[in-house]
GUFIBA-654709 format. One record per residue (C-alpha): residue number from 1; residue in one letter; x, y, z. Coordinates in nm, 4 decimals, always signed. Example, Ala and Ser with C-alpha at 12.3 -4.5 7.8 and 13.67 -1.06 7.14 Angstrom:
BEGIN
+-----+------+----------+----------+----------+
|  nr | rest |       xx |       yy |       zz |
+-----+------+----------+----------+----------+
|   1 |    a |  +1.2300 |  -0.4500 |  +0.7800 |
|   2 |    s |  +1.3670 |  -0.1060 |  +0.7140 |
+-----+------+----------+----------+----------+
***
This chain:
BEGIN
+-----+------+----------+----------+----------+
|  nr | rest |       xx |       yy |       zz |
+-----+------+----------+----------+----------+
|   1 |    m |  -4.0303 |  -0.3151 |  -0.8419 |
|   2 |    p |  -4.1279 |  -0.4245 |  -1.1907 |
|   3 |    y |  -4.0152 |  -0.7607 |  -1.3215 |
|   4 |    q |  -3.6657 |  -0.7765 |  -1.4727 |
|   5 |    i |  -3.4860 |  -1.0266 |  -1.6922 |
|   6 |    t |  -3.1455 |  -1.1393 |  -1.5638 |
|   7 |    e |  -2.8327 |  -1.2467 |  -1.7487 |
|   8 |    n |  -2.9569 |  -1.6075 |  -1.7216 |
|   9 |    c |  -3.1826 |  -1.5301 |  -2.0196 |
|  10 |    v |  -3.0888 |  -1.7333 |  -2.3287 |
|  11 |    g |  -3.3222 |  -1.5474 |  -2.5641 |
|  12 |    c |  -3.5721 |  -1.8290 |  -2.6165 |
|  13 |    t |  -3.8493 |  -1.5641 |  -2.6695 |
|  14 |    l |  -4.1122 |  -1.7530 |  -2.4643 |
|  15 |    c |  -4.1597 |  -1.4569 |  -2.2322 |
|  16 |    a |  -4.2051 |  -1.2116 |  -2.5204 |
|  17 |    k |  -4.4517 |  -1.4403 |  -2.7009 |
|  18 |    n |  -4.6624 |  -1.4860 |  -2.3877 |
|  19 |    c |  -4.6599 |  -1.1314 |  -2.2494 |
|  20 |    p |  -5.0202 |  -1.0081 |  -2.2844 |
|  21 |    v |  -4.9194 |  -0.6415 |  -2.3142 |
|  22 |    g |  -4.6088 |  -0.6678 |  -2.5310 |
|  23 |    a |  -4.3805 |  -0.5345 |  -2.2577 |
|  24 |    i |  -4.0922 |  -0.7690 |  -2.3427 |
|  25 |    t |  -3.8545 |  -0.7126 |  -2.6321 |
|  26 |    g |  -3.5447 |  -0.8849 |  -2.7589 |
|  27 |    t |  -3.4106 |  -1.1050 |  -3.0325 |
|  28 |    v |  -3.3473 |  -1.4777 |  -3.0415 |
|  29 |    k |  -3.0431 |  -1.5856 |  -2.8392 |
|  30 |    q |  -3.0054 |  -1.2390 |  -2.6805 |
|  31 |    v |  -3.1000 |  -1.1234 |  -2.3299 |
|  32 |    h |  -3.4502 |  -0.9731 |  -2.3421 |
|  33 |    t |  -3.5735 |  -0.6645 |  -2.1560 |
|  34 |    i |  -3.8997 |  -0.5691 |  -1.9876 |
|  35 |    d |  -4.0419 |  -0.2200 |  -2.0309 |
|  36 |    p |  -4.1329 |  -0.1220 |  -1.6716 |
|  37 |    v |  -4.3969 |  +0.1229 |  -1.7943 |
|  38 |    r |  -4.5852 |  -0.1382 |  -1.9997 |
|  39 |    c |  -4.5393 |  -0.4272 |  -1.7528 |
|  40 |    t |  -4.8579 |  -0.5042 |  -1.5591 |
|  41 |    q |  -4.6743 |  -0.7382 |  -1.3174 |
|  42 |    c |  -4.8970 |  -1.0303 |  -1.4096 |
|  43 |    g |  -4.6107 |  -1.2818 |  -1.3746 |
|  44 |    v |  -4.6694 |  -1.4666 |  -1.7022 |
|  45 |    c |  -4.3062 |  -1.4185 |  -1.8064 |
|  46 |    g |  -4.1873 |  -1.6007 |  -1.4963 |
|  47 |    r |  -4.4288 |  -1.8890 |  -1.5407 |
|  48 |    v |  -4.2984 |  -1.9648 |  -1.8915 |
|  49 |    c |  -3.9250 |  -1.9000 |  -1.8445 |
|  50 |    p |  -3.7322 |  -2.2294 |  -1.8567 |
|  51 |    r |  -3.4172 |  -2.0670 |  -1.7110 |
|  52 |    g |  -3.5593 |  -1.8866 |  -1.4077 |
|  53 |    a |  -3.4273 |  -1.5628 |  -1.5570 |
|  54 |    i |  -3.7103 |  -1.3415 |  -1.4333 |
|  55 |    e |  -3.6635 |  -1.1426 |  -1.1134 |
|  56 |    g |  -3.9588 |  -0.9824 |  -0.9387 |
|  57 |    p |  -4.1925 |  -0.8537 |  -0.8224 |
|  58 |    l |  -3.9668 |  -0.8225 |  -0.5159 |
|  59 |    p |  -3.5870 |  -0.7856 |  -0.5350 |
|  60 |    g |  -3.4171 |  -1.1245 |  -0.5036 |
|  61 |    l |  -3.7351 |  -1.3183 |  -0.5833 |
|  62 |    y |  -3.6774 |  -1.5321 |  -0.8931 |
|  63 |    s |  -3.9386 |  -1.7077 |  -1.0982 |
|  64 |    h |  -3.9671 |  -2.0727 |  -1.1774 |
|  65 |    k |  -4.1455 |  -2.2449 |  -1.4627 |
|  66 |    v |  -4.5013 |  -2.3503 |  -1.3763 |
|  67 |    p |  -4.6885 |  -2.6232 |  -1.5677 |
|  68 |    k |  -4.9684 |  -2.4729 |  -1.7774 |
|  69 |    e |  -5.2353 |  -2.6754 |  -1.5973 |
|  70 |    k |  -5.1464 |  -2.4890 |  -1.2756 |
|  71 |    w |  -5.1717 |  -2.1386 |  -1.4251 |
|  72 |    p |  -5.4533 |  -1.9205 |  -1.2918 |
|  73 |    r |  -5.7657 |  -1.9078 |  -1.5069 |
|  74 |    p |  -6.0596 |  -1.6686 |  -1.5035 |
|  75 |    v |  -6.3699 |  -1.7956 |  -1.3292 |
|  76 |    i |  -6.6760 |  -1.5957 |  -1.4272 |
|  77 |    d |  -6.9756 |  -1.5511 |  -1.1998 |
|  78 |    t |  -7.2471 |  -1.5643 |  -1.4653 |
|  79 |    k |  -7.5052 |  -1.4274 |  -1.2218 |
|  80 |    l |  -7.3017 |  -1.1083 |  -1.1710 |
|  81 |    c |  -7.1708 |  -1.0660 |  -1.5264 |
|  82 |    t |  -7.3514 |  -0.8022 |  -1.7321 |
|  83 |    a |  -7.1832 |  -0.8953 |  -2.0637 |
|  84 |    c |  -7.0319 |  -0.5471 |  -2.0927 |
|  85 |    s |  -6.7352 |  -0.6888 |  -2.2924 |
|  86 |    m |  -6.4666 |  -0.5028 |  -2.0965 |
|  87 |    c |  -6.2917 |  -0.8333 |  -2.0181 |
|  88 |    v |  -6.3098 |  -0.9392 |  -2.3829 |
|  89 |    l |  -6.1447 |  -0.6119 |  -2.4866 |
|  90 |    a |  -5.8771 |  -0.6395 |  -2.2156 |
|  91 |    c |  -5.7667 |  -0.9897 |  -2.3158 |
|  92 |    g |  -5.4610 |  -0.9756 |  -2.5387 |
|  93 |    f |  -5.5047 |  -1.3330 |  -2.6611 |
|  94 |    s |  -5.8775 |  -1.3375 |  -2.7518 |
|  95 |    c |  -5.9565 |  -1.6002 |  -2.4892 |
|  96 |    l |  -6.2910 |  -1.4583 |  -2.3810 |
|  97 |    s |  -6.6163 |  -1.4024 |  -2.5640 |
|  98 |    i |  -6.9742 |  -1.3168 |  -2.4816 |
|  99 |    s |  -7.2113 |  -1.6121 |  -2.4885 |
| 100 |    l |  -7.4871 |  -1.6291 |  -2.7435 |
| 101 |    p |  -7.8512 |  -1.6205 |  -2.6350 |
| 102 |    r |  -7.9985 |  -1.9709 |  -2.6092 |
| 103 |    q |  -8.3167 |  -1.8603 |  -2.7804 |
| 104 |    k |  -8.4775 |  -1.5496 |  -2.9232 |
| 105 |    g |  -8.5370 |  -1.2911 |  -2.6502 |
| 106 |    d |  -8.2929 |  -1.4559 |  -2.4064 |
| 107 |    l |  -8.1135 |  -1.1843 |  -2.2091 |
| 108 |    e |  -7.8981 |  -1.4259 |  -2.0084 |
| 109 |    v |  -7.5665 |  -1.3662 |  -2.1813 |
| 110 |    f |  -7.2313 |  -1.3472 |  -2.0070 |
| 111 |    a |  -6.8561 |  -1.3581 |  -2.0594 |
| 112 |    q |  -6.7047 |  -1.7002 |  -2.1053 |
| 113 |    l |  -6.3568 |  -1.8475 |  -2.1416 |
| 114 |    s |  -6.3989 |  -1.9616 |  -2.5000 |
| 115 |    a |  -6.0330 |  -2.0411 |  -2.5752 |
| 116 |    p |  -5.8779 |  -2.1790 |  -2.2546 |
| 117 |    d |  -5.5758 |  -2.3142 |  -2.4434 |
| 118 |    k |  -5.4774 |  -1.9556 |  -2.5353 |
| 119 |    c |  -5.5170 |  -1.8166 |  -2.1798 |
| 120 |    v |  -5.1888 |  -1.7201 |  -2.0116 |
| 121 |    g |  -5.3516 |  -1.6442 |  -1.6748 |
| 122 |    c |  -5.2442 |  -1.2805 |  -1.6651 |
| 123 |    g |  -5.5590 |  -1.1558 |  -1.4905 |
| 124 |    l |  -5.6131 |  -0.8539 |  -1.7151 |
| 125 |    c |  -5.9732 |  -0.9664 |  -1.7674 |
| 126 |    a |  -6.0365 |  -0.9730 |  -1.3922 |
| 127 |    r |  -5.8823 |  -0.6279 |  -1.3505 |
| 128 |    a |  -6.0995 |  -0.4915 |  -1.6319 |
| 129 |    c |  -6.4221 |  -0.6223 |  -1.4770 |
| 130 |    g |  -6.5771 |  -0.3289 |  -1.2960 |
| 131 |    i |  -6.8206 |  -0.5387 |  -1.0933 |
| 132 |    g |  -6.5926 |  -0.8190 |  -0.9761 |
| 133 |    a |  -6.7590 |  -1.0957 |  -1.1758 |
| 134 |    i |  -6.4218 |  -1.2482 |  -1.2673 |
| 135 |    t |  -6.1786 |  -1.4040 |  -1.0223 |
| 136 |    m |  -5.8565 |  -1.5844 |  -1.1026 |
| 137 |    k |  -5.8202 |  -1.9387 |  -0.9694 |
| 138 |    e |  -5.5228 |  -2.1678 |  -1.0087 |
| 139 |    g |  -5.5594 |  -2.5045 |  -1.1792 |
| 140 |    v |  -5.9150 |  -2.4495 |  -1.3083 |
| 141 |    g |  -6.0154 |  -2.5663 |  -1.6564 |
| 142 |    a |  -5.6645 |  -2.5980 |  -1.7983 |
+-----+------+----------+----------+----------+
***
């Protein structure tokens, strides 16, 4: 079951502003809707909703607001990372970047969380990593 917005929604727009794939639409002070085709079931909408108006991913399971410092964050294994940039491309909020070489000829570059304040903890970067160099951990580097 994809996430759904209930009638408890007051149209504050926090869910729409934080959805990394733009799956949520609606206007201020109106009940918003989630496009089930675009929704990646990352749960960001539920973590930011002050009214607990998000139902899912299971029927009858309602979200609750989670403090930002407890949101999951990407942890990158720099030994595994090949700096392919797939995670950078997947991030809808430009939170990740590829590190710069420390000196000329340095090949030790890797993905890094360069804007942790923008990260919504959706996990799209981890899903995009084909070699498993990114894992999501709660309460890391908030």
